[in-house]
N, C-alpha and C positions, 0 to 999 in steps of 0.2 A: 880609280884613285889615282893619283897624280903620281908625279915621281915625287915633288916634294914630301907628301903624305909616306910615302912610303920610307923615302929618306929619315925621314925624323922619327918614326916608328920603329924602324929596327933598329937607329943608333937609340932612343929613349930604352929599348928591350933590353938591347946589347948591355947598356950600363948599368939598370935594373939588375940583370940576371947577376952581372960581377958584384952588385953590391949587397946581393942577397943574401951570400955565405957570411956575411961579416953579421948584417942582423939577424939571420934566421940561421944557427949553428945547426937546429936538430932536424936531422931527413936528408939530408944534403948528401948529393952523390959527388959531388966537385964543382969546380967555378965551370969548364965548359958546358956540362949539363945544363947549370942555371942561365946558364948565358943563352943558349939554344931554348931551351924553354921561356924566356922574356922574352927574346926575338921573336918564338913565335906567337908568344900572348898577344905582343905587343902590335902586331901585323893584323892579327886575327880579329882584336878590337877594332883596330882602325878599319877592317874590312867589314864588320857587320854593325861601325856607326856609321859607315858611309850606304850601306846594303839599307838600314832604318831610314836614311835620307831626313836624319837629324836635323844635319845641320852640313849640307852639299858644298858649301864656300865655307866651312869653318876657317877662323885663324890658326894658325900655329901654335900658339898657347892650348887650344882644345882640342888639337891633335896630339898634344904632349899629353895631357891629363888624363886623354883616352887611352893611351898608349900605355901610358904607369897604370891602368886600372885594368887593363888587359894583361898584362906582362905579371902585375903582382897576384893577380886572378891564379893564372897558372903555374906561379912559382908555391904560393901557399896550396893550392889544391895539390901539386903532386906530391907535398910533402904530409897531407892527411892522406890521402889516397894510394899511395906508393912510396912509404918512407923506408927508406935505407933501412939495410940490415947490420947487423952489428953492434 
């Protein structure tokens, strides 16, 4: 992965994590954990995309879409599998 892909994926993941608390109130542990989940999901999504070799020279728009999908997947599944207590 190039530095550009890592930076874009990290930024998209952090932004989606910050907005996840607004969009999905149920099951949240707070903005910091949502941001960490978004960051991790965005980076893992970009890494999987790159490993599959689907588009090694993808443009930044494709990287943003993949990072959004990875971050959203991580945040949604956290709420389904590991919901907040209380």
